[in-house]
C-alpha distance (Angstrom), angle and dihedral (degrees) to the residues before:
residue distance angle dihedral
M1 . . .
N2 3.77 . .
T3 3.78 108.5 .
I4 3.81 150.7 139.9
S5 3.72 94.2 -156.5
I6 3.82 124.0 110.2
V7 3.72 109.5 -83.9
S8 3.83 135.1 -174.3
S9 3.74 140.7 -163.5
I10 3.73 146.0 162.1
S11 3.79 120.8 -103.8
F12 3.86 128.9 -157.8
N13 3.77 91.2 -171.0
T14 3.72 120.2 126.7
P15 3.90 108.9 -95.2
T16 3.84 92.5 -117.6
F17 3.87 92.3 53.8
F18 3.82 92.1 41.9
E19 3.83 94.3 53.6
M20 3.79 91.7 44.4
K21 3.85 90.3 52.2
I22 3.78 91.6 46.9
K23 3.81 92.8 51.4
E24 3.80 90.1 47.1
L25 3.80 91.8 53.1
S26 3.70 96.4 46.0
Q27 3.90 96.3 48.2
L28 3.76 110.7 130.9
G29 3.86 115.2 -111.2
K30 3.78 139.9 57.3
G31 3.79 91.7 -40.9
Q32 3.70 96.1 55.3
V33 3.75 112.4 127.2
I34 3.94 105.4 172.3
D35 3.76 133.1 40.7
W36 3.84 93.7 -155.2
C37 3.70 144.0 -19.2
H38 3.84 135.9 -158.6
W39 3.74 124.1 -164.6
V40 3.78 145.3 173.0
E41 3.82 130.2 -163.2
H42 3.76 111.5 -134.4
E43 3.87 130.3 -163.5
P44 3.74 119.4 -131.2
D45 3.79 109.3 -72.3
T46 3.79 140.1 153.0
D47 3.78 91.3 -60.0
Q48 3.85 98.0 51.5
R49 3.85 136.9 17.9
K50 3.81 94.6 -140.3
A51 3.72 142.2 38.0
H52 3.83 114.4 -73.7
I53 3.76 144.2 165.7
H54 3.71 123.5 -122.7
F55 3.84 111.2 -153.9
V56 3.82 138.1 174.6
L57 3.89 126.2 -167.8
R58 3.68 144.5 175.7
P59 3.84 116.3 -134.6
S60 3.82 116.8 -132.2
R61 3.70 89.9 -143.4
R62 3.82 139.3 7.6
V63 3.78 106.5 -62.0
D64 3.76 138.6 -176.2
T65 3.83 103.9 -121.0
N66 3.85 90.3 -152.6
W67 3.78 89.9 59.4
L68 3.88 89.8 45.1
R69 3.89 90.9 52.1
Q70 3.76 88.9 52.6
Q71 3.82 90.2 58.9
F72 3.82 88.4 65.3
I73 3.85 95.3 57.1
E74 3.80 104.1 123.9
P75 3.95 118.8 -169.6
V76 3.77 109.6 -132.3
S77 3.83 112.0 -114.6
A78 3.75 128.8 -143.6
D79 3.84 87.1 -116.6
Y80 3.84 90.7 57.7
I81 3.66 91.6 51.5
K82 3.87 90.5 47.1
S83 3.80 89.6 51.4
L84 3.94 90.4 56.8
F85 3.79 90.3 51.7
E86 3.87 91.1 47.0
A87 3.84 89.3 49.6
G88 3.80 88.9 55.8
K89 3.83 95.2 -114.4
Q90 3.78 123.3 145.9
V91 3.87 106.9 -112.2
T92 3.81 116.9 -143.6
E93 3.94 133.3 179.1
N94 3.74 86.8 -92.9
D95 3.73 91.0 64.3
A96 3.79 91.1 59.9
K97 3.91 92.6 55.9
P98 3.85 117.8 100.4
L99 3.78 116.5 -85.0
G100 3.79 119.9 -123.5
C101 3.79 148.0 135.9
M102 3.82 134.0 -74.8
P103 3.86 121.4 -107.8
F104 3.80 113.4 -68.7
Q105 3.79 121.2 -109.9
K106 3.85 129.5 -166.5
T107 3.70 113.5 -100.3
T108 3.80 114.5 -146.1
S109 3.76 102.0 176.6
M110 3.83 121.7 44.5
T111 3.79 88.5 -172.7
D112 3.74 92.1 59.3
W113 3.90 90.6 46.8
L114 3.83 94.3 49.4
L115 3.77 96.2 46.2
Y116 3.78 90.9 48.3
A117 3.71 92.2 45.8
I118 3.80 90.3 64.2
H119 3.79 92.5 36.3
D120 3.84 89.0 -120.9
V121 3.80 103.4 -156.6
G122 3.88 95.5 -144.6
Y123 3.97 89.9 51.6
L124 3.78 93.6 45.9
F125 3.91 90.9 47.3
K126 3.79 91.0 53.9
K127 3.82 91.0 49.2
G128 3.78 92.4 48.0
Q129 3.76 92.1 -115.0
Q130 3.93 134.0 125.0
R131 3.74 134.2 -162.9
N132 3.79 130.9 -177.8
T133 3.81 100.7 -139.7
H134 3.78 125.3 53.2
Y135 3.74 129.7 -168.0
E136 3.77 137.8 -147.6
R137 3.81 117.4 -117.6
S138 3.85 89.6 -111.7
A139 3.66 89.8 65.7
V140 3.74 90.7 75.2
K141 3.78 111.0 87.2
S142 3.69 130.0 -159.8
T143 3.82 146.9 -174.6
D144 3.81 86.6 -130.9
P145 3.87 108.6 36.8
E146 3.91 92.6 178.1
F147 3.79 92.3 53.8
L148 3.80 89.4 47.7
A149 3.74 91.2 52.8
A150 3.78 89.6 54.7
Q151 3.54 92.2 51.6
W152 3.74 92.0 50.9
E153 3.79 88.6 57.2
E154 3.83 88.9 56.9
T155 3.80 89.1 60.7
A156 3.83 92.7 65.6
D157 3.73 112.6 133.8
P158 3.76 124.3 164.0
L159 3.81 94.4 -136.4
Q160 3.76 91.6 42.2
A161 3.86 89.7 54.4
M162 3.75 92.4 47.7
S163 3.84 90.9 47.2
Q164 3.85 89.3 54.7
K165 3.83 91.3 49.0
V166 3.77 94.7 49.5
V167 3.72 93.0 45.3
E168 3.80 90.9 51.1
L169 3.79 91.5 49.8
Y170 3.84 90.3 49.2
T171 3.81 100.5 41.0
V172 3.85 106.1 28.6
Q173 3.76 104.0 27.5
Q174 3.84 93.8 33.2
Y175 3.85 99.3 -132.1
S176 3.79 114.3 160.0
F177 3.77 120.5 -122.6
S178 3.83 90.9 -106.2
D179 3.82 89.3 53.8
I180 3.75 89.6 52.8
L181 3.64 93.1 47.5
Q182 3.84 89.7 54.0
M183 3.78 91.2 55.2
G184 3.81 87.5 67.7
L185 3.88 94.2 -129.0
I186 3.73 94.4 125.6
A187 3.84 121.8 68.8
P188 3.79 113.0 -134.6
N189 3.85 92.7 -114.6
L190 3.82 88.2 59.4
V191 3.85 99.5 46.9
Y192 3.83 92.3 97.4
Y193 3.80 90.4 46.8
F194 3.77 93.5 55.5
K195 3.78 94.7 39.1
T196 3.87 89.4 56.7
L197 3.77 92.6 43.1
L198 3.86 93.3 53.6
E199 3.81 92.2 43.6
G200 3.82 86.8 56.6
L201 3.79 90.1 53.3
D202 3.74 89.8 52.2
E203 3.73 92.3 50.6
G204 3.82 93.3 50.0
K205 3.80 93.3 44.8
V206 3.83 90.0 -130.5
K207 3.79 122.3 -142.0
R208 3.65 132.0 -175.3
K209 3.74 126.4 -127.2
K210 3.87 117.6 -141.2
P211 3.75 113.6 -129.1
W212 3.71 128.3 -106.7
N213 3.83 112.3 -98.4
E214 3.75 105.5 -144.6
D215 3.80 132.4 63.1
L216 3.73 123.6 -145.2
K217 3.84 111.3 -118.2
V218 3.77 117.4 -153.6
């Protein structure tokens, strides 16, 4: 695919290699390939069996995504294989293959990408999906943090904000659903919505992932 549109993918690279590659591709000058990139590291969940990185980027110029994908090919080092053994994992021939990313796809909605990136429970519920691990917004990293902050503002949705508040009260502060109802936060016509939402969290034994601490500077 030859495009200048926003594209996204899933990377199985090591975080160190991935950040180095993104920094390289976004360096100012004639060799610059991307304007910006946002990404988040995910633990294994219902969508993948191993750790992976969701990322989205905007090319600086028309780019062949097959060529772009090749830039993320990462030879597997002996230290990487050793780390698998030390972690008690069963190492197979596939583990010796180079790491990389999946084919790129055009991304038409940054709101959808961002809300999925953190596994926002309200967003997933409306999409009929469920994940066991959820992330804070600060877990999403970027080559352009100010632009990312502006894009987060565009995701504002009253129901989304209320869902986030109710989920926090239920999962973090350990209030019961009855307690939350007594607070008057939930309108009568949304009681069933939130009851179903919280029941889904209980079934999935939801856990929250702490954010990464450092931002990449380019």
